[in-house]
N, C-alpha and C positions, 0 to 999 in steps of 0.2 A: 735676421738680419741685423746689421748694424743701425740704429737710429740715423746716424750722420751721414750714410751712404746708404741713401735709398734712389740710384739714379737714375732709374728705367723711364719714370712716368713724369711727364709733362703737367701744366696747367688744365690740360683738355685730354681728360683722364679714357675721355669716350672714343677718343682718335688713335686710330693703332698706328699712325708715320709718325705721333709723340715721343714713342715707344722704342727707347734704345736699347734694339739685338742686338749687337756684338761690343765685346770685350777686348783689348787684348791683355797679355800677360800683367803686361807693367798698371792696369787701370784698377785689378780686383784685389780682393783678402779674402783671408779664411772664413771672413766671416758675413759674406754673399752666397753662404751656399744654399740657400732657394734660390738664389736669382744667376748663380753661375756654376751649381751643381759643386756636389762634393771635390772632385777631381781637378774641376777650372778656378776653384775658389782657393786650393792648394798651390795648385801649379804658380797662382797669383801671388801667395803667399809668400812660394821658395823664390821666387823672382826678385820680390820688395827685401828678402831676405839676402839678395845680391849671389843666391846661389847658383850653381849653372846649369840653368833650363833651358832649350831649345826656345828659340823665339814664335810665338804663334799667337793663334786669340780662340775668346770661348762666346759661343752661340748661346744664347740664354736661352733660361727654361717657359721662359716668356714666350716666344717664338714657337717652341716646342708646343706650347698649350696652343697658341694660335693656331698652329698648321692641325693640330691633331681634332680641333674645334667645328673648324671652316674645313677641312680638306683641302685647303691652300696654303701654301708660305706664305709671311705675309710679306705687305707689295715693297715696306722697305728691305726687308734686306740681303735682296740682292746685290743692292747697292753697298747695303756696308759692308757685305762680304767683301764685296772687288776692293773697297776702299782697304780694308783692315789687311788682302789676299796684296793688292799693290805697295802698303809701306810693309810687308814681311819678306815680299821678294827684295825691297829698295835697302832693307839691312842684311839682307842675307845676298844680297849683288848677282841675284839671278831667279829667272822668273821660274812656274809653276810649269814644269813640262817641254822645258826646251829642248831643242834637238840636241844641242852640242855642249850644255853644264847645267844639267836641268835642277830645276830644285823641287822636291818631291814630300811631300806630305800625310802627314796620317791625319785618320779621322773617326774619333772615339767618343763613344757615351760616356756621362759622367752626371748620376740624378746624384739628387741631395744626400741620399744614403744610399753607401755601398750597395752594389747589385752584382758583383761577382761573376762575368761570363753572361751574365741573363742576356745583357745587350749587344750591340754588335761597335766593332773595330775594324776600320777597314784602314792596311797600312802599304805605306808604297805607291799613295797616290799620283801621278804625275808620270809614271812608266807607259811605252806606247812603243809599238815599232820602231819610233825614229829616235827615239827618245834614251831607249836602251841599250843605244852605241853611246849617245854622249856618254851614259855613266860608265859605260865600258872606258873611256878617255880617261874624264873625271873620276874615277877610285883605280884606274889603271888594274882592272881583278874583271875579265871576264866573268869568269866561273860567278864571279859574287853577281855581275850585273844582271846576267839570266836566275838565278836563284830568285834576287828580288821582284823581277816581271813573272815568276811564273808564282812565286807569293800570292802578288797583288791579286792575279787571273784569280786565283783559286778563292780567295776571301771576296772578292770583290761578286764573283760567280755566285756564289753561296750565300753572299750578304744581301746583296744588294739586287739580283735575279733573281734571287729563287732556284739555284740550279742543286740539286741535290749532293754533298756534299762526298758521300760516298764515292761518286763517277771520281772527283779527282783523287781520292782519296786510293783509289783500287788503279788508276792511270799510274799514280806516284807507285803505288807498291808493283808494278810490272816493269816499269822502268829501271827498280833498282835488282828485280829477280834480272832482268834480260844482262845488267849489269854485274850481277852476283856479288851485289854489295846490301849487304844490310840496314844501313844509314844514309837517308840525305845527302848528309855531308858528302862521302863517298861519290856521287855523283857527280860525272865535268863539266865543263860547259857544256860539250856539244851533249850529253844525254840533257841536260837543260834546256836548251833550245828546241829538242826534239816537244817533251814535255812541255812547251808552251806552245806551242803549233797543238798539239794534243787537247790542251786546255783551252783555247780556243775553239778549237771543233766543240769540244762536247755544247762551250759558251753558246754557239751559233743553235746548233744541235736543240738543250733543253731552253735556251730561252728565246729560241727564236729572232734573234739580233745576232749584229756581229760585236765583240768588245769594245767597248768605246775608244777612239783613241785619241779623242780630245781631252787633254786635261781636267779642266774646267765641267765639263759635264761631269768626268769622274765624281770632280769631289762633289760638286750638287746632287747625284745622283744617290753619293754617301752617305751627305746630309742629313737627305730627306728618308734613308734606309732606319738611320739612327733613329731620326723621330719614331718613325715604324714601328719601329724595335722597342721602343716604351710599351705598349699595346699587345706587343708579342704574348704566344698562350706559356711562353715559359717564366716570362718579365710577368707577367702577370700573376701566375703560381707562387711565382717567389714571396711577392710582396705579398699574396696573401696570407705565405707562410709566414713571411715575417710582422706582418701588421703595419705594410709600408701606404699611405694611401696614396691613390689609384693617379691622383687629380694632379699631382705634384709637376709630371712632365722632366723630360732631361735636357741638361745641356748639352752640347756639341762641342767639343773641342779639337781644334784646328791646330797641327802644331808640323813644327822640321822636322823630317826625319832627319836619325841620329843613326847610324849601322851597327847597331854587334855583329853581322855577318859579314865583316871583311876580313876573318882570316885569325888567327892566333892571337893574334894582340887585342882582338876586339872580343865582346862578349856581351851578355845582359845577366840582368840577376833582379833579384826580389831580398830584401834585408830586415830582419827586424831589429826595432832596440832594444828588445827583449827576448825571451824566449816565447811562442805565443800560444805553446802547449803547457809550459809550467809555470810561466811569468820568471822564470831564473836570468839575473841580466848575464852580458855575454856575446856569442855572436853568434847571430842566428841567421840562416836566408842560405836561400840555391844559389851556384853560378853557373852558365851554360856559357863554353868558347865559341863564340864565330856563331852565334847563334842568334836570332830579335826575339823580341820579348813573348811572342805567345808559344815559341818552342819552352819555355821555362812551366807558366800556365797550365799548357797542356799538358801537360807530363808525356810528350812522345818521345824525347832522350834524359835520361838521366842527369841527373845534375852532379855539381861534386860541393860538399860542404863549402857556405860564403869564407870559412876560414883557410881554408885552399887559395883563397885569390892573392894572401900575403906572397905565396913564396912563386905565382902565375903575375901579377903586376902589382910589387909593392906601392909604386908611389900612389898608383887610384883605389887602391887596399886601406890607405895611410887618410887619404882625401878623406875617404868613403866614410870612415872612424868617423872622423871632425864631424861631417857633417851629419851624420846617425845623431848624437853628441849634442847638435845644434838644435838638430830637432824636436827631441824626445824633451828637452830645455824646454824650447819654444811653445808646444804642446803640453806640455805639461802630462805626457802618459806614453804607453806604446805605441812606436808608429813604423808603419806598413810599409816600407818604401821599396819603389822600381825605380834599375836604373842601370845605362846601357855604357862601357865601353866603346869606343870608337877612335880604335888605332893610339891608345895610350888618352883617350881623352874620356873624361868621367864629365858624365851629361844623366840630371836629375829630371825624372820620366814622370814620376808621380808620388804622393805621402799620401795617408792618409791615417789617422787613429786605425791601428789594427784592430781586426776581431779574432777573439783570444778566447781559452774556455776557461769555465767554468774556474775551475780550480787559479788559473793565472789570473782572470780577474779579481780573483779577493787577494791574492800575493802583492800583485802591482798595487791595488789599490792602497795596502798601506805600507805598502817599500815607497809609497812616492810621500804617504804622510811624513814617514821616519826621513826623508830626502826633503823636508819643508818644502817642495811644491805646490802641493796640496795641503787643505783643510781636515777638518772630519766629515764634515756638510759634502765638501765634494766628494769627500772617498764614499759616500753613501750610495751618491749618484752614478759610482763608477761600474757598481754588482748591479744584478736584480733575482730578485726571489723566484723565478725558475731557474737560474744558476743555480743559487743556494740549493734548490729542488735537485738539479740534476748532480752535484755534491753529496746528497742524501742515497746515490742508488746504490746497493751492491756493488761488490768488483769482485774479482773471482779470488778462490780460496788461495793461496800459493804453495799451501801443503797439501791439496790434490792430484792425485796424480793421472796427469795429462798427458797427451801424446802430441809433444809440440813438433809441429810440422816445418814453420818457417817463422822468420822473422822480417818484418820492416819497420817503415820510420814510423816511429806514434807521432799522428799526427792530431788526434782530436779522442781524449779518453773517455774510457768505459768499459764496462764489460758485458759484449753482445753478445747473443746465441741466437741462433737462427740455421735453417737449411740455406743452405747454398743456390743461389737463381743468380744467371747471368745476362740479363739485361730487362731494363726498366719495365716492359709490358709486363711479362712474366713478375719482376719484384711487386707493383700495384695488383696483381692479379691473383695473387698468393695473400699477400699481407689483407687483402677485404675477405679471402674466405677465411681470413685468420688464422691464418700462418704465420709465423714468425720468420725471417730471410736475413738473411748477410748478402748484400748487392757486390757480387766478385767482377771488379771489370782488369782488364789492361791498363784503362786510363779510362778516367768518367771526363763527357763535358756537358753545358749545358741541358745539352739534349736528355742527358739524365734524373733531369732533377725529381721528378715523378716518384724516380724507382728510387733515389736516394731519401724524400721523404718518407714512402713507406715503406723503409728497409730499417730493422736496427741498428744496421753498424754499415761502412763502406769496406771493400775493401780492394785494393791494388796491386797490381804488380809493376809499374811504374810511378813514378812519380817522387815529389818530396813534397817539404813542408808546406810549401808554396805551392803545390799543384790545386788544381781545379779544386779535385776532392778533398784536398785538406781545407780550403780556405773554404768552401759553402757547409760542410761538416761542421767546423769549427763554428760558425756562423746559427747554426741549426742545432746543435749540442747534441749531435749524433757521433758516435764510436766510429775511429776511421783508421787506418793501418795503411802506409800506401807506401810503393817501394819496396814491395814484397819481392824481389829481382829472382829468387833460388823458386817462386812458383808459377809456375809456367804455364799461363790464362788461354785456355780455348773456346773463346764467345759459339766461333761458328759449331762446336760440337758441343758446346755446352759441357764444358769441364775442365778440371786443373789438376794437374800434375805436380806435384808435390815432391821434394828430395828423397829418391829411393826405388822410387817408380810406379806411389801408391796415388791412382785414380781418385778424385772427388767429384762424382757425377751432380745433376744437378740433381736437388731433393735431397743432398745428404747432410745431414747437421755439423758446422763448424762454430765456432767461437773465434772470438778474438779480440784480444786486452790492448783497446785503444789507448792506455797506461805504457807499456810496455814495447806493443807493436809485436808480440808474441801472436801467435795462429795455432789455433789447437784443432784436431781432430774431435768430432765428434761435442758432447756437451759438457762445459767445467761448472764445479762448485762454485756459488756465489757466495760472499760472507759480508756480516752487516758494514756498511761504510762508515770511515773513523768518524767523519763527520756528527753521525747519526749515534755514536759511539760516546763521542762527547758531548749532545745533550743529553744523553739519558744518563749523563753521571757519571760513564766507564771511561771516560776518558778525560782528565782534565788539562786546561791548557797552562804552561807552565810546564806540566811533569817531563820527566826523562822520557816517557815513548808518546807522547804527543809532537806531532810533524809539525813543519811551519804551515800546512795549509788548517788543520786547526788551532792553530794560534794567531791565524789572519781572521778563520771565521769570528771568532770568540771576538776579538777585537771591533771586526766591522757589528756583530751583534752588539757590544757594549754601547756601540756609535747610537744605533739605531735604537736600544733602550731607552737612550737618554734623548732624542730627540724627540719621537713619537708622541701623541697626544691618542690618538687610539688605543685601546686596551685592548686585549686579545684573550679571548675567551677559547673552549675546548665543546665540539660534538662528545657528546660519552653516555654513556646507558651503562656505565657499572665502577664498580670502584677499582679495579685491576685499568681501565683507558681513565679513569680519571687521573688516577697515580702517576700514569706516563703524560697524560698530557700536561701534568705538573712539573715532572721532570723536564719538558720540552719546551716549559715555561710559561704555560697558559693562568690567565690569572681570575679563573674560575670558569666554570663550564655556562654555558651560553644557550645549552640543547640536553635534555637529557630526555627521551624517549621513551615513555612509559609503558609503551606498548609489547619492545622485549622482552620486556620482563615478565612478559605473560605468557613466554613459549617453553617451550622444553616441557618441564617436570608437572607445569602448571596447565598443560593447556587443558584437560579435563576438566579441572575447575572452572575454564573460561567457560567449555563445553557446556555444563550443568548449569553454568549462569545463562546461556543463551537458550538453554533449553527448559528454564523456570517456566511453570503455566503458573504457581501463584506466587505472591509477594512473600509470601513464609519460603518459600525454596529460594527465591532469588535473593533474599536478605542471609541466609543459610552460607547461600556461597561466597558471598561480596563479605560477613563473616570470617570465613576461611582465608579469604584472601588478602584480610587484611594485615594481619602480622605479618607474611611472607612481603607486602607492600612497605608493610614498614621499616623491616631488617633491609631492604633492600635501599633504603634513605637513611638507615641511621651508617650503612658502611661506606654512604656515598658522601656523607656529611662528617664522615671522620677523615676521608682521602683527602675533599676540600678546607678543611676547618679552616675557616678566618675568609674565607673566595668566598663568593657568590654562586648556588646553583641552581641554575633555572631547568622548571622540572615540568615539561608541556603534560598534560593530561592525555586520556588516552584519544587516540584520533586516526585510524584506519578503522575503512567498515569492520562489523563484528564478522562478516563471513568471514575473512582472512582467519578465522582462528580455527574455522572448522572442514574438515577434509574436504580435498577435491573435489567438485560436483560429478564428473566421471569415472571418478576413481568409486564413487563412494555408491552410485546407482549402480555399478560391474557387482559389488562386492552385496549389493542387497539382490540383486536380480538372481544371482548365482546360489546365495542363503535360501530367497523364493522358492527354485528351481530342485532345493536338496528339501523342500517345504521345514526348513529350518529358521525361519526369519531370524535376526537378533531383533530386539525391541529397541533398545537404544539405537541401535544404524540405522532403523526405521523412524525414530522421530529426527535423529541428525539429518536425514535427507527430508527430511518437511522443513527441517531448518534452515538448511541449506536454499531450497525452492522459495523457502519465506524471506531469506532475507536476499534472493538473486537478485541483482539490480546492473539494467543494462550499461551504466557510466559509474560505477560504484566508488571514483574519486571525484562525482561530483553529486552523493549519493547521503545515507545516513552514516554520518561521519565527524569528529570535532567535538566541538560543540552541541551538534546536533544529536549526538549518543548522549550526550549528559542531559540534554532537556527530557530523551525520550525513555530510556533506562533508568529509573530509579534507583536512585541511590548510589550509581557506579562513578558519578565522580566525587560525592559526597566522602565516597569510602577512601577515593585516594589524598584527598586531602587532608582525611586525617589521619592516613598513613604518615605522610607528611611531618604536621604537625605533631602526630606523637613523637615522631621521630626526632625533631627536631627537639623538643621538650628534654628528650632523652640523652641528645648529645648537652644541652645548656646541662642536664645537671653533675653530666661528666663531667664540668668545667671545659668544657668545647665551646667553640664560635661557629653555630652553623647558621650559615644568611641564606633561607630557603629563600625564589621567587615560585610562585604558581602564575601558570602562564595556560590559558587557556584557548585552546588553535581552532581556527579556521571561522572564526566571528565575519560574521557580514553587519553587523547592526547590533546599536548600541543595548537594545534592549536585550540579547542575547546573552551580553556579558552582563549585564546588570544583575538577572536570574542567576545565573551560575553563581556571582557573585557575595549575593544577599547569601544562597546557604550556604558558601567556602565559608563567608564571615560569621554564622552563625555556630558552623562547626569550630573552627579557630578559637573565637569565644568558649564552647563548650572545654575543647583541650584544654584551654590555660584556667579554667578553672578546675578543673581535674587533676591539673598536676602543679598548680603555683607554679609556673614558668612565663614570665611574660616574653610572648611569640610577637617578633612583627616580620612579616610575611606578605611581602609585597606582591600584590595579585595584579596580571597584563593579560596581555594577548600578544598570537602573533597577528602579524596583517599581511595576508598570502592571499587575499581574494581581492580583486581591485574595486568592488564596493567597498569595503575595508578600507582603502587609501585614500577613497573619494571623499568618506565621511568619518574621517578620520579624528576631525576636531569634536563630533560630539563621541566618539568611542573614547576620546582621553577624558573625557567625565569621569569613565567609570576604572579606569586603566591609568595602574600606577608607572607601567613601560609597555612598548612598542619592540616587538621580534621581528623584523621583518624575515618571512619565510620565502626568498625568492626562490625556490623550485619551484612550487606551486603557484606563487604570483607568478614566472613568466611563463607556467603552463596554460594560467586561467588568462594573461594576459593576450598570448597570441594564438588561444585557442590550438594546443599544440597536446599530447599526451606523450608523452615524455620515451614510456617504453616502446611505442611503437615510431615514433614518427623518426627518432636518431637512427634507428637499423631502413626504415623505410625510403625517406628521400633528404636526408640532412648531406648524405654527399655530394648527389647534383647537386644544391644547394650550395656547399660551400666551393663545388667546381665552379658554378655558371656566375659564380661572385654575390648571389643575392647576398649572402652571409660572409662576412671577413673570419669567423670564428661563432662558433656553437653559442644561441644567446642561453644554455645552460652552462654553458663555457666559464663567459665571462659576460658581465650584465649589460642588458640593451640600453645603454645610456637614454634613447631618446625615448623607447615606450613604456619599458619596464620600471625604470633610472627615475624617469619623471615621475611615477604614482610615487617611488620611495619617497624623492624631495620632496614630493608636494603633501605626501601623510606626515611626514618629519616636521615642514612648517605649520599644518593645522594640527598635530597635535601639543606642539610647545607655544601655541597662541593660545591653546584652549589651557592648560598646562607647561606654566615653565620649565618645572623641573622632571618634565617626563624624561625617563632614561628611554636611550634608542639603540637599540646592536640590532646585526644581521645574523640568522644561523642557518639561511643557505648555503648551497657549496659553493655560493660567488664571496663568500667568509673567506675562502684561503689562495682566492685569483687573484695575483699581484696586480693585474690593470683594475679592477672591480675593488680591491683594498682603497685606491686613489679613490675613486669616485664617493665612496663610502665616507672616508677625512672630506670632501670636499663638502658633501651635504650635513657633516655637522655630527653624523650618530658617533654616539660614544665607546661602540667595542663593536668586535665581530666575531665570530664563534665559525671554528671549522674544524674540522678532522683532526688528532693528534700529530698527525706526521704533516701536515699543511702548516700546523702553527710558529714552525720561524720563520718561515713563508714571508707569513700574514704580519709575526712581527717585525722584519726587514724591511714589508713594503710599507707598512706601517710608518715606520723612522724615512724611506725613504718620500713617503707624499706631506711630509711633514716638510722638509728640506726641500721639497722638490725647487729647480732653478729652470726657466725655458731656455737659457743658454746651454745647457747641457743634453746632450743627448751623442748615447755610445750604442748606437746598433751595431 
């Protein structure tokens, strides 16, 4: 909120009556989104710019929050609304719903962050059995008046009175069938009159009351319904999906109606100042003659491209183009605009910073820098790590033989393959069973949100780039193809007929390409993204074959790397992964898990180590493992020469290296039945039983193994030291760091460290090479975090193992809980997101922050990093920047995401939010 415009609270902040709850469009501005919501703030801004906005007023989010908290509207709200309504009536020269010349208004939601279609809207408020006659006289068009009245009853009945919307749709379909027409516009005034009567009867039967004839009652009930819709199921689900806070509330905009359904010289449309799918400049949007705004976004009637408006109404087209340029230069970003033309008069109904695809976000950010509208710092705030991750997904192989069966509008890019399903319920059900699905609909509506989230992609036979399906899919980063008119979708029979007569039944696999709009039968093979090829060095920015997207990504990543403070390392366990990570921009290895080196051909050696009965047998096993471990590290140091490599000593329980207890028991039992038991398998079974633990993740693992199994950790330390010495003799620059896992007390670390220092000294003496090997620990237990000041006395670095720290703080076993109850917790809003995906700042995060502070108080030069999966999560990266960590470490594929987010974190501005 703007500091010089905090207008709503008087000196006594406890007095609800002291709060101003209603603002005229002439009073606000675009910086008041917290108070007026995005829609209201931008309507006010357009009014300030002198653009043609129908007069109106906004009820604030504070009014909504008061209502939701108490269950009652603020006492002062009714009087404020009355005062603003009187001013609106005076400005328009007519009264709300008056019989002879009625003022009609719309009541529309408008939260701080765009939530397309998730909350409620009611148009044409003020129409009644009496005022509809006045509208006939005012407009000189009987059909228009009755069409507007039936729309009001339909929207009001569904939105305000909770009547099943299908009942109105069925009645409308029957009216068209009776008239033998296919679209609403072919119904005549007499047909619509009958439809109004049917609609009112539906309201009476289903809601138990008559449709209200008092216009003020209509408006008050609609305002309340918009407030209530903030806590509707689909709105809450959307907020969880988009990580929008639940306590913001929605504003309500009351705007005088202008009509796009007054005939062929009227219409409604949605325009973008740039293509939201690609970012290219040009004329993008949809227009629909003789229609109201909901007809466009609902996708019920197919629109025409915005460019055709020039031939339909050149005066309005030219004015719109000029306004679009004004708005883009003013907002310095892609703008999404809703407009209506009423008998040749253009009206602006909404503008907002438009949702865009990932590719468009990168292109637009660099275009705006080149145009001098924004700087590099702001460009970083216009893109996200999540968008970059989308650009790294594979795409369809253009050279593959695939059966194309249709083509629609490329609404949201990506390559999606899955089984066709025809309703949201099935999409969710099948997805939870592990199936990949494509949601196929004639058009989507807000009730389809569950299915859209569950699906790999969305395919509709109606609608355009501004339809509900397209807008929501772009916001979620879902692949979407809209308006594939040649596909006949029959949701009742759960099938789709494609040109040539082939029928796609539910469960048949289809593929959709959101970049080209093409629809294919079966599964189409995929190839790597050009962005991944760029990161791997197979495509160079500036080269002839590099497209403009790669150029944009290259420039944004260069911005991020110049700005960021956090370094980015990789989790990598072998030279191949390390080299790939380095190509992706890794500045070292933050976690090398040595247990992965003990698998495969070495399992037998580990089994011998575990089965050893004497010190001699154990030492022999360790002696055989030593050169193998050393070679692992030689290769790793060569791959990451000159960069730090943090090597975690063996962490998991030893039983993980032994055969499954059930499988082994069966083998031994069968051998005994044949009277031919294998002695080694008997010993193995005894070892499995001996090492068996009820909860192995909290048992004999990590530092405890090093303390209980003599020689195990010292063998690994010797292998690291000898490999480092060999690499240094080869003129290399190995920078090894030895990490002790699962430390809970400083005494554990001191004992292991003393042994490690002795081994390193022995290797130095034997090789004549001076070794500087840092020794530190993972902080992955609550006690370690709480005693970090003590542990830092023996540690040169901390690496926060946030996977285990999350498990131990929450008391969760990750392998069990994610499959058992996390879905329910997410649906109930207990989690906004899984704590294993994004760090729990209040719990786990507070321990990280406290441990970092305590550790540096003991050892000011203590190096701090994180190596859990949170190291590659965009939101978590910002947290790690804020608490002062030195680096994050993540999987190679997530390195570019972490680099970008580290740059964004370093340049984060509170005024920039492009949800």
